[in-house]
py3Dmol code that shows the C-alpha trace and the ligand (Angstrom):
import py3Dmol

protein = """\
ATOM      1  CA  MET A   1     191.639 116.373 252.198  1.00  0.00           C
ATOM      2  CA  ALA A   2     191.307 113.086 254.133  1.00  0.00           C
ATOM      3  CA  LYS A   3     187.815 111.739 254.737  1.00  0.00           C
ATOM      4  CA  PRO A   4     186.559 111.970 258.343  1.00  0.00           C
ATOM      5  CA  ARG A   5     185.957 108.658 260.153  1.00  0.00           C
ATOM      6  CA  ILE A   6     182.215 109.235 260.069  1.00  0.00           C
ATOM      7  CA  TYR A   7     180.672 111.371 257.342  1.00  0.00           C
ATOM      8  CA  THR A   8     177.214 112.347 256.083  1.00  0.00           C
ATOM      9  CA  THR A   9     176.322 113.392 252.540  1.00  0.00           C
ATOM     10  CA  SER A  10     173.432 113.595 250.067  1.00  0.00           C
ATOM     11  CA  ALA A  11     173.804 111.015 247.323  1.00  0.00           C
ATOM     12  CA  ILE A  12     171.972 109.213 244.518  1.00  0.00           C
ATOM     13  CA  VAL A  13     171.941 105.405 244.350  1.00  0.00           C
ATOM     14  CA  LEU A  14     173.582 104.314 241.066  1.00  0.00           C
ATOM     15  CA  LYS A  15     174.217 100.629 241.516  1.00  0.00           C
ATOM     16  CA  TYR A  16     174.188  97.809 244.012  1.00  0.00           C
ATOM     17  CA  ARG A  17     175.224  94.211 244.208  1.00  0.00           C
ATOM     18  CA  ASN A  18     173.901  91.798 246.748  1.00  0.00           C
ATOM     19  CA  TYR A  19     176.370  90.057 248.988  1.00  0.00           C
ATOM     20  CA  SER A  20     175.964  87.070 251.257  1.00  0.00           C
ATOM     21  CA  GLU A  21     172.401  86.380 252.434  1.00  0.00           C
ATOM     22  CA  SER A  22     171.264  89.808 253.489  1.00  0.00           C
ATOM     23  CA  ASP A  23     173.961  92.390 252.707  1.00  0.00           C
ATOM     24  CA  ARG A  24     174.538  94.732 249.785  1.00  0.00           C
ATOM     25  CA  PHE A  25     177.353  96.872 248.362  1.00  0.00           C
ATOM     26  CA  VAL A  26     175.903 100.174 247.164  1.00  0.00           C
ATOM     27  CA  THR A  27     177.515 102.684 244.777  1.00  0.00           C
ATOM     28  CA  LEU A  28     176.241 106.260 245.046  1.00  0.00           C
ATOM     29  CA  LEU A  29     177.031 109.659 243.574  1.00  0.00           C
ATOM     30  CA  SER A  30     177.517 112.342 246.203  1.00  0.00           C
ATOM     31  CA  ARG A  31     177.389 115.989 245.208  1.00  0.00           C
ATOM     32  CA  LYS A  32     180.322 116.869 247.486  1.00  0.00           C
ATOM     33  CA  MET A  33     182.343 113.654 247.437  1.00  0.00           C
ATOM     34  CA  GLY A  34     181.768 112.158 243.990  1.00  0.00           C
ATOM     35  CA  ARG A  35     181.360 108.424 243.595  1.00  0.00           C
ATOM     36  CA  ILE A  36     181.310 106.509 246.863  1.00  0.00           C
ATOM     37  CA  GLU A  37     180.724 102.890 247.795  1.00  0.00           C
ATOM     38  CA  GLY A  38     179.192 101.664 251.018  1.00  0.00           C
ATOM     39  CA  PHE A  39     178.463  98.329 252.631  1.00  0.00           C
ATOM     40  CA  ALA A  40     174.860  97.983 253.830  1.00  0.00           C
ATOM     41  CA  LYS A  41     174.835  95.167 256.364  1.00  0.00           C
ATOM     42  CA  GLY A  42     171.540  93.310 256.740  1.00  0.00           C
ATOM     43  CA  VAL A  43     169.738  95.653 254.313  1.00  0.00           C
ATOM     44  CA  ARG A  44     167.802  92.793 252.695  1.00  0.00           C
ATOM     45  CA  ARG A  45     166.325  91.628 256.016  1.00  0.00           C
ATOM     46  CA  SER A  46     162.762  92.835 256.500  1.00  0.00           C
ATOM     47  CA  THR A  47     163.632  93.961 260.048  1.00  0.00           C
ATOM     48  CA  SER A  48     166.561  96.209 259.006  1.00  0.00           C
ATOM     49  CA  LYS A  49     166.126  99.978 259.405  1.00  0.00           C
ATOM     50  CA  LEU A  50     167.819 100.339 255.991  1.00  0.00           C
ATOM     51  CA  THR A  51     165.322  98.111 254.129  1.00  0.00           C
ATOM     52  CA  GLY A  52     163.728  99.892 251.154  1.00  0.00           C
ATOM     53  CA  HIS A  53     165.986 102.940 251.631  1.00  0.00           C
ATOM     54  CA  LEU A  54     168.755 102.120 249.151  1.00  0.00           C
ATOM     55  CA  GLU A  55     166.910 101.490 245.890  1.00  0.00           C
ATOM     56  CA  LEU A  56     168.121 102.554 242.425  1.00  0.00           C
ATOM     57  CA  PHE A  57     167.394 106.216 241.531  1.00  0.00           C
ATOM     58  CA  TYR A  58     166.748 107.219 245.193  1.00  0.00           C
ATOM     59  CA  THR A  59     168.330 110.377 246.575  1.00  0.00           C
ATOM     60  CA  VAL A  60     169.295 109.813 250.190  1.00  0.00           C
ATOM     61  CA  ARG A  61     171.045 111.500 253.054  1.00  0.00           C
ATOM     62  CA  ILE A  62     173.510 108.887 254.106  1.00  0.00           C
ATOM     63  CA  THR A  63     175.973 108.443 256.963  1.00  0.00           C
ATOM     64  CA  LEU A  64     178.993 106.176 256.547  1.00  0.00           C
ATOM     65  CA  ALA A  65     181.707 105.021 258.922  1.00  0.00           C
ATOM     66  CA  MET A  66     185.138 104.337 257.505  1.00  0.00           C
ATOM     67  CA  GLY A  67     185.827 100.618 257.262  1.00  0.00           C
ATOM     68  CA  LYS A  68     188.980  98.644 256.631  1.00  0.00           C
ATOM     69  CA  ASN A  69     188.208  98.046 252.934  1.00  0.00           C
ATOM     70  CA  THR A  70     184.760  99.539 252.338  1.00  0.00           C
ATOM     71  CA  ASP A  71     182.939 102.203 254.312  1.00  0.00           C
ATOM     72  CA  VAL A  72     179.887 101.002 256.248  1.00  0.00           C
ATOM     73  CA  ILE A  73     176.472 102.616 255.847  1.00  0.00           C
ATOM     74  CA  THR A  74     175.039 103.342 259.277  1.00  0.00           C
ATOM     75  CA  GLU A  75     172.112 105.742 258.654  1.00  0.00           C
ATOM     76  CA  VAL A  76     169.936 106.500 255.621  1.00  0.00           C
ATOM     77  CA  GLN A  77     167.187 109.060 255.199  1.00  0.00           C
ATOM     78  CA  ILE A  78     165.246 109.085 251.906  1.00  0.00           C
ATOM     79  CA  LEU A  79     165.152 112.560 250.315  1.00  0.00           C
ATOM     80  CA  SER A  80     163.528 111.537 247.018  1.00  0.00           C
ATOM     81  CA  ALA A  81     161.987 108.197 246.030  1.00  0.00           C
ATOM     82  CA  PRO A  82     161.115 108.407 242.314  1.00  0.00           C
ATOM     83  CA  ASP A  83     159.132 105.157 242.335  1.00  0.00           C
ATOM     84  CA  ARG A  84     156.986 106.069 239.312  1.00  0.00           C
ATOM     85  CA  ILE A  85     160.054 105.469 237.108  1.00  0.00           C
ATOM     86  CA  ASN A  86     159.702 101.736 237.757  1.00  0.00           C
ATOM     87  CA  GLN A  87     156.077 101.646 236.574  1.00  0.00           C
ATOM     88  CA  ASN A  88     156.941 101.936 232.876  1.00  0.00           C
ATOM     89  CA  LEU A  89     159.436  99.704 231.092  1.00  0.00           C
ATOM     90  CA  ASN A  90     160.531 102.404 228.644  1.00  0.00           C
ATOM     91  CA  THR A  91     161.072 104.925 231.455  1.00  0.00           C
ATOM     92  CA  VAL A  92     163.015 102.515 233.638  1.00  0.00           C
ATOM     93  CA  SER A  93     165.281 101.506 230.733  1.00  0.00           C
ATOM     94  CA  CYS A  94     166.032 105.197 230.038  1.00  0.00           C
ATOM     95  CA  ALA A  95     166.716 105.771 233.750  1.00  0.00           C
ATOM     96  CA  LEU A  96     169.084 102.751 233.877  1.00  0.00           C
ATOM     97  CA  ASN A  97     170.951 104.140 230.873  1.00  0.00           C
ATOM     98  CA  ILE A  98     171.150 107.536 232.604  1.00  0.00           C
ATOM     99  CA  ILE A  99     172.599 106.233 235.886  1.00  0.00           C
ATOM    100  CA  GLU A 100     175.038 103.965 234.056  1.00  0.00           C
ATOM    101  CA  LEU A 101     176.380 106.948 232.114  1.00  0.00           C
ATOM    102  CA  ALA A 102     176.738 108.843 235.412  1.00  0.00           C
ATOM    103  CA  LEU A 103     178.729 105.884 236.754  1.00  0.00           C
ATOM    104  CA  ASN A 104     180.995 105.963 233.704  1.00  0.00           C
ATOM    105  CA  VAL A 105     181.826 109.676 233.751  1.00  0.00           C
ATOM    106  CA  SER A 106     181.841 110.471 237.481  1.00  0.00           C
ATOM    107  CA  THR A 107     184.935 110.207 239.643  1.00  0.00           C
ATOM    108  CA  GLU A 108     185.746 109.845 243.315  1.00  0.00           C
ATOM    109  CA  GLY A 109     186.230 113.121 245.162  1.00  0.00           C
ATOM    110  CA  THR A 110     185.263 116.660 244.171  1.00  0.00           C
ATOM    111  CA  GLY A 111     184.412 117.988 240.712  1.00  0.00           C
ATOM    112  CA  ASN A 112     181.180 116.017 240.162  1.00  0.00           C
ATOM    113  CA  GLU A 113     178.691 118.739 241.125  1.00  0.00           C
ATOM    114  CA  LEU A 114     177.407 119.379 237.572  1.00  0.00           C
ATOM    115  CA  ILE A 115     176.950 115.654 236.903  1.00  0.00           C
ATOM    116  CA  TYR A 116     175.074 115.284 240.199  1.00  0.00           C
ATOM    117  CA  ASP A 117     172.777 118.253 239.529  1.00  0.00           C
ATOM    118  CA  LEU A 118     171.972 117.048 235.998  1.00  0.00           C
ATOM    119  CA  LEU A 119     171.307 113.514 237.220  1.00  0.00           C
ATOM    120  CA  GLU A 120     169.036 114.619 240.054  1.00  0.00           C
ATOM    121  CA  LYS A 121     167.086 116.979 237.772  1.00  0.00           C
ATOM    122  CA  THR A 122     166.647 114.356 235.024  1.00  0.00           C
ATOM    123  CA  LEU A 123     165.545 111.557 237.376  1.00  0.00           C
ATOM    124  CA  ASN A 124     163.010 113.870 239.044  1.00  0.00           C
ATOM    125  CA  LYS A 125     161.605 114.853 235.653  1.00  0.00           C
ATOM    126  CA  LEU A 126     161.438 111.220 234.479  1.00  0.00           C
ATOM    127  CA  ASN A 127     159.454 110.453 237.623  1.00  0.00           C
ATOM    128  CA  THR A 128     156.842 113.147 237.033  1.00  0.00           C
ATOM    129  CA  THR A 129     156.518 113.435 233.253  1.00  0.00           C
ATOM    130  CA  HIS A 130     154.484 111.213 230.923  1.00  0.00           C
ATOM    131  CA  ALA A 131     156.324 108.020 229.953  1.00  0.00           C
ATOM    132  CA  SER A 132     156.250 109.073 226.283  1.00  0.00           C
ATOM    133  CA  ASN A 133     158.763 111.846 227.128  1.00  0.00           C
ATOM    134  CA  SER A 134     161.395 109.437 228.520  1.00  0.00           C
ATOM    135  CA  ALA A 135     163.469 108.997 225.343  1.00  0.00           C
ATOM    136  CA  LYS A 136     163.592 112.790 224.754  1.00  0.00           C
ATOM    137  CA  LEU A 137     164.865 113.267 228.307  1.00  0.00           C
ATOM    138  CA  LEU A 138     167.472 110.549 227.779  1.00  0.00           C
ATOM    139  CA  ALA A 139     168.751 112.370 224.655  1.00  0.00           C
ATOM    140  CA  TYR A 140     168.744 115.691 226.553  1.00  0.00           C
ATOM    141  CA  TYR A 141     170.736 114.119 229.407  1.00  0.00           C
ATOM    142  CA  GLN A 142     173.228 112.522 227.002  1.00  0.00           C
ATOM    143  CA  LEU A 143     173.906 115.877 225.315  1.00  0.00           C
ATOM    144  CA  LYS A 144     174.283 117.775 228.615  1.00  0.00           C
ATOM    145  CA  LEU A 145     176.533 115.086 230.083  1.00  0.00           C
ATOM    146  CA  LEU A 146     178.748 115.160 226.987  1.00  0.00           C
ATOM    147  CA  SER A 147     178.934 118.943 227.329  1.00  0.00           C
ATOM    148  CA  ILE A 148     179.928 118.706 231.030  1.00  0.00           C
ATOM    149  CA  SER A 149     182.592 116.146 230.067  1.00  0.00           C
ATOM    150  CA  GLY A 150     183.956 118.384 227.291  1.00  0.00           C
ATOM    151  CA  LEU A 151     182.961 115.791 224.683  1.00  0.00           C
ATOM    152  CA  SER A 152     180.082 117.545 222.898  1.00  0.00           C
ATOM    153  CA  PRO A 153     179.440 116.414 219.322  1.00  0.00           C
ATOM    154  CA  GLU A 154     179.628 119.187 216.703  1.00  0.00           C
ATOM    155  CA  PHE A 155     176.354 119.655 214.791  1.00  0.00           C
ATOM    156  CA  LYS A 156     176.583 123.286 213.628  1.00  0.00           C
ATOM    157  CA  THR A 157     179.771 123.488 211.584  1.00  0.00           C
ATOM    158  CA  CYS A 158     181.837 120.892 209.756  1.00  0.00           C
ATOM    159  CA  VAL A 159     184.052 119.318 212.400  1.00  0.00           C
ATOM    160  CA  GLU A 160     186.863 118.978 209.844  1.00  0.00           C
ATOM    161  CA  CYS A 161     187.009 122.313 207.943  1.00  0.00           C
ATOM    162  CA  GLY A 162     184.844 124.532 210.182  1.00  0.00           C
ATOM    163  CA  ASN A 163     182.480 125.657 207.422  1.00  0.00           C
ATOM    164  CA  ILE A 164     178.887 126.372 208.387  1.00  0.00           C
ATOM    165  CA  LEU A 165     176.690 123.465 207.294  1.00  0.00           C
ATOM    166  CA  ASP A 166     173.986 123.953 204.645  1.00  0.00           C
ATOM    167  CA  GLU A 167     170.448 123.053 205.697  1.00  0.00           C
ATOM    168  CA  GLN A 168     170.390 119.559 204.213  1.00  0.00           C
ATOM    169  CA  ASP A 169     171.084 115.925 205.099  1.00  0.00           C
ATOM    170  CA  HIS A 170     174.664 115.320 206.302  1.00  0.00           C
ATOM    171  CA  LEU A 171     177.033 112.624 207.533  1.00  0.00           C
ATOM    172  CA  TYR A 172     178.177 112.218 211.133  1.00  0.00           C
ATOM    173  CA  SER A 173     181.646 110.864 211.843  1.00  0.00           C
ATOM    174  CA  ALA A 174     182.240 109.311 215.283  1.00  0.00           C
ATOM    175  CA  HIS A 175     185.981 109.386 214.700  1.00  0.00           C
ATOM    176  CA  THR A 176     186.093 113.168 214.240  1.00  0.00           C
ATOM    177  CA  GLY A 177     183.268 113.794 216.719  1.00  0.00           C
ATOM    178  CA  GLY A 178     180.629 115.538 214.620  1.00  0.00           C
ATOM    179  CA  ILE A 179     179.101 116.287 211.251  1.00  0.00           C
ATOM    180  CA  VAL A 180     181.378 116.500 208.222  1.00  0.00           C
ATOM    181  CA  CYS A 181     180.453 118.539 205.149  1.00  0.00           C
ATOM    182  CA  PRO A 182     180.145 116.877 201.685  1.00  0.00           C
ATOM    183  CA  SER A 183     183.696 118.032 200.745  1.00  0.00           C
ATOM    184  CA  CYS A 184     185.306 116.533 203.870  1.00  0.00           C
ATOM    185  CA  ALA A 185     183.207 113.332 204.049  1.00  0.00           C
ATOM    186  CA  PRO A 186     185.245 111.316 201.477  1.00  0.00           C
ATOM    187  CA  LYS A 187     188.436 111.894 203.506  1.00  0.00           C
ATOM    188  CA  GLN A 188     187.017 110.319 206.686  1.00  0.00           C
ATOM    189  CA  ALA A 189     188.648 107.125 207.916  1.00  0.00           C
ATOM    190  CA  GLY A 190     185.932 105.746 210.197  1.00  0.00           C
ATOM    191  CA  PRO A 191     182.300 104.811 209.583  1.00  0.00           C
ATOM    192  CA  LEU A 192     179.761 107.561 208.841  1.00  0.00           C
ATOM    193  CA  LEU A 193     176.112 107.833 209.914  1.00  0.00           C
ATOM    194  CA  ASN A 194     173.480 109.402 207.654  1.00  0.00           C
ATOM    195  CA  LEU A 195     171.629 112.205 209.440  1.00  0.00           C
ATOM    196  CA  SER A 196     168.515 113.721 207.892  1.00  0.00           C
ATOM    197  CA  VAL A 197     168.125 117.492 208.070  1.00  0.00           C
ATOM    198  CA  ASN A 198     165.279 116.943 210.574  1.00  0.00           C
ATOM    199  CA  THR A 199     167.436 114.751 212.837  1.00  0.00           C
ATOM    200  CA  ILE A 200     170.119 117.457 212.822  1.00  0.00           C
ATOM    201  CA  LYS A 201     167.483 120.059 213.782  1.00  0.00           C
ATOM    202  CA  VAL A 202     166.301 117.846 216.677  1.00  0.00           C
ATOM    203  CA  LEU A 203     169.869 117.342 217.934  1.00  0.00           C
ATOM    204  CA  ARG A 204     170.473 121.097 217.886  1.00  0.00           C
ATOM    205  CA  PHE A 205     167.162 121.802 219.627  1.00  0.00           C
ATOM    206  CA  LEU A 206     167.792 119.242 222.402  1.00  0.00           C
ATOM    207  CA  ASP A 207     171.276 120.659 222.881  1.00  0.00           C
ATOM    208  CA  ALA A 208     170.121 124.263 223.158  1.00  0.00           C
ATOM    209  CA  GLU A 209     166.834 124.153 225.086  1.00  0.00           C
ATOM    210  CA  ASP A 210     165.862 123.530 228.696  1.00  0.00           C
ATOM    211  CA  MET A 211     163.997 120.553 230.040  1.00  0.00           C
ATOM    212  CA  THR A 212     160.529 122.109 230.098  1.00  0.00           C
ATOM    213  CA  LYS A 213     160.680 123.085 226.416  1.00  0.00           C
ATOM    214  CA  ILE A 214     161.936 119.613 225.543  1.00  0.00           C
ATOM    215  CA  GLU A 215     159.086 117.996 227.480  1.00  0.00           C
ATOM    216  CA  ASN A 216     156.560 119.835 225.295  1.00  0.00           C
ATOM    217  CA  PHE A 217     158.478 119.303 222.044  1.00  0.00           C
ATOM    218  CA  SER A 218     156.946 116.794 219.642  1.00  0.00           C
ATOM    219  CA  VAL A 219     159.437 114.552 217.787  1.00  0.00           C
ATOM    220  CA  PRO A 220     158.489 111.745 215.359  1.00  0.00           C
ATOM    221  CA  LYS A 221     159.554 108.382 216.803  1.00  0.00           C
ATOM    222  CA  GLU A 222     161.911 107.476 213.928  1.00  0.00           C
ATOM    223  CA  ILE A 223     163.774 110.795 214.267  1.00  0.00           C
ATOM    224  CA  LEU A 224     164.094 110.364 218.025  1.00  0.00           C
ATOM    225  CA  THR A 225     165.387 106.812 217.540  1.00  0.00           C
ATOM    226  CA  LYS A 226     168.012 108.092 215.066  1.00  0.00           C
ATOM    227  CA  THR A 227     168.916 110.935 217.446  1.00  0.00           C
ATOM    228  CA  ILE A 228     169.607 108.493 220.293  1.00  0.00           C
ATOM    229  CA  GLU A 229     171.457 106.113 217.946  1.00  0.00           C
ATOM    230  CA  THR A 230     173.753 109.004 216.943  1.00  0.00           C
ATOM    231  CA  LEU A 231     174.373 109.996 220.565  1.00  0.00           C
ATOM    232  CA  ASP A 232     174.959 106.351 221.575  1.00  0.00           C
ATOM    233  CA  THR A 233     177.554 106.049 218.779  1.00  0.00           C
ATOM    234  CA  HIS A 234     179.277 109.236 219.931  1.00  0.00           C
ATOM    235  CA  ILE A 235     179.271 108.091 223.574  1.00  0.00           C
ATOM    236  CA  ASP A 236     180.566 104.623 222.688  1.00  0.00           C
ATOM    237  CA  TYR A 237     183.410 106.147 220.729  1.00  0.00           C
ATOM    238  CA  HIS A 238     184.328 108.969 223.084  1.00  0.00           C
ATOM    239  CA  ILE A 239     183.420 107.633 226.518  1.00  0.00           C
ATOM    240  CA  ASP A 240     184.579 104.176 225.511  1.00  0.00           C
ATOM    241  CA  ARG A 241     182.081 102.067 227.396  1.00  0.00           C
ATOM    242  CA  LYS A 242     179.131 100.125 226.060  1.00  0.00           C
ATOM    243  CA  THR A 243     176.269 100.012 228.524  1.00  0.00           C
ATOM    244  CA  ARG A 244     174.126  96.983 229.189  1.00  0.00           C
ATOM    245  CA  SER A 245     171.082  99.150 229.779  1.00  0.00           C
ATOM    246  CA  ARG A 246     171.376 100.615 226.291  1.00  0.00           C
ATOM    247  CA  SER A 247     170.802  97.240 224.660  1.00  0.00           C
ATOM    248  CA  PHE A 248     167.963  96.761 227.132  1.00  0.00           C
ATOM    249  CA  PHE A 249     166.473 100.071 225.970  1.00  0.00           C
ATOM    250  CA  LYS A 250     166.748  99.074 222.313  1.00  0.00           C
ATOM    251  CA  ALA A 251     164.974  95.790 222.974  1.00  0.00           C
ATOM    252  CA  PHE A 252     161.830  97.627 224.042  1.00  0.00           C
ATOM    253  CA  GLN A 253     161.629 100.357 221.416  1.00  0.00           C
TER     254      GLN A 253
END
"""
ligand_1 = """\
1
ZN
Zn 184.212 120.267 205.857
"""
view = py3Dmol.view(width=600, height=400)
view.addModel(protein, "pdb")
view.setStyle({"model": 0}, {"cartoon": {"style": "trace"}})
view.addModel(ligand_1, "xyz")
view.setStyle({"model": 1}, {"stick": {}})
view.zoomTo()
view.show()
């Protein structure tokens, strides 16, 4: 269906780049329309009605008019301004990782509703929870996003032979997309990651439970770091993009 000349939608700000002296190109994820880009003229002038309305992580109700190359943002109403995210370096680095992943997997047009709902829910939780829960929420988001994208890693049975895994340390293979049992491990072509039995339990828990249970779930820091490293490896291999914010996150662990 063709876009109307003027349209209004709810959307989350994923990215922007400044242009000229006072303008900005903004990329957003709309629940109904998927990824959209708009031109915000004069947004960086203190007198603009758009000033402070198009910040990263904000959910807005936005009106755009079709332009020749890029649509022009004419009205913005803030629906959610999760400004607490920016008060903690660890939280903001997790949130940057989260929106960058949304950018990588979302598409223009319909079919992005689940990604939008997950993103909105995770950003709201990051804004209200204690900063020490940020990395757990990042891992939760990564697992749910992989599931939505049909790219879930396999942690319950051997991804090669299908046998149920014994409760012990195992090896994860990015190439095959999950854990391989001791019999199948020697046949793997790509690199393997060692996963302790406790890391495997954490991955399964994060995959199965809801956000509130995860918020109250205590995970030793080294296991959480390994959990995110495993998910980052899986995402790099299967989503095929390395994110700048991920290296930023690692720098502050
Ligand atoms: Zn096997």
